[in-house]
C-alpha positions in Angstrom: 10.8 -72.2 -3.9 9.7 -70.1 -6.4 12.4 -67.2 -7.4 11.7 -64.4 -9.6 9.2 -61.4 -9.3 5.6 -62.2 -8.4 3.1 -60.7 -11.0 -0.5 -60.7 -10.0 -2.8 -62.5 -12.4 -6.1 -61.0 -11.4 -7.7 -57.8 -13.1 -6.3 -54.4 -11.8 -8.4 -51.7 -10.0 -11.8 -52.0 -8.4 -15.4 -52.2 -9.8 -15.7 -48.6 -8.7 -12.8 -47.5 -10.5 -13.7 -49.4 -13.9 -17.2 -48.0 -13.8 -15.8 -44.4 -13.4 -14.0 -44.9 -16.6 -17.2 -45.2 -18.6 -16.5 -46.3 -22.2 -12.9 -45.4 -22.1 -10.0 -47.6 -22.9 -6.2 -47.0 -23.7 -2.8 -48.4 -23.6 0.3 -46.9 -21.7 3.9 -48.0 -20.4 4.6 -47.7 -16.6 7.7 -48.1 -15.0 8.0 -49.8 -11.4 10.8 -49.4 -9.5 11.3 -51.9 -6.5 12.6 -51.4 -3.2 15.2 -54.2 -1.9 12.3 -55.7 0.5 10.3 -56.1 -2.9 7.8 -53.6 -2.4 7.1 -51.1 -5.2 8.7 -47.8 -4.3 8.2 -45.7 -7.4 5.4 -45.9 -10.4 6.4 -43.7 -13.3 4.2 -43.2 -16.5 6.6 -43.7 -19.4 3.6 -43.6 -21.9 0.3 -42.3 -20.9 -3.0 -44.0 -21.7 -4.4 -40.6 -23.0 -6.6 -40.6 -19.8 -5.5 -39.0 -16.5 -7.7 -41.2 -14.6 -6.6 -44.6 -16.2 -3.0 -43.6 -15.4 -3.9 -42.9 -11.7 -5.9 -46.1 -11.2 -2.9 -47.9 -12.9 -0.3 -46.3 -10.9 -2.3 -47.0 -7.8 -2.8 -50.6 -8.5 0.9 -51.2 -9.4 2.0 -49.5 -6.2 0.3 -52.7 -4.2 2.3 -55.1 -6.2 5.2 -57.0 -4.6 8.1 -59.0 -5.7 10.4 -61.5 -3.7 13.0 -59.4 -2.1 15.9 -58.5 -4.0 14.6 -60.1 -7.1 13.4 -57.4 -9.2 14.8 -53.7 -9.3 12.7 -52.2 -12.2 10.1 -53.5 -14.5 8.7 -52.0 -17.9 5.1 -52.9 -17.9 3.0 -52.3 -21.0 -0.8 -51.9 -19.9 -4.1 -51.8 -21.6 -7.5 -50.9 -20.4 -10.6 -52.4 -22.1 -14.3 -51.7 -21.4 -14.2 -55.0 -19.8 -11.3 -54.5 -17.4 -7.7 -54.6 -17.6 -5.3 -56.7 -19.8 -1.7 -57.4 -19.3 
């Protein structure tokens, strides 16, 4: 059985979300705090992407992430949006 946090490997956000960003891009840092059951309890923007809509799309996506219960308490996540989608 695998131990440690589960980190999604697919691109974040939906097609609608990416298309609403037009030609925007940006990088940011997000702090995720996990609940004891492995769900994300809080997402804080540590360093903004420079676009409020990109920050909101990122935060909404990260709130859906899960970890093994008790495996991860906090995670500082650098994130970059590009025209083609998200890069981790």
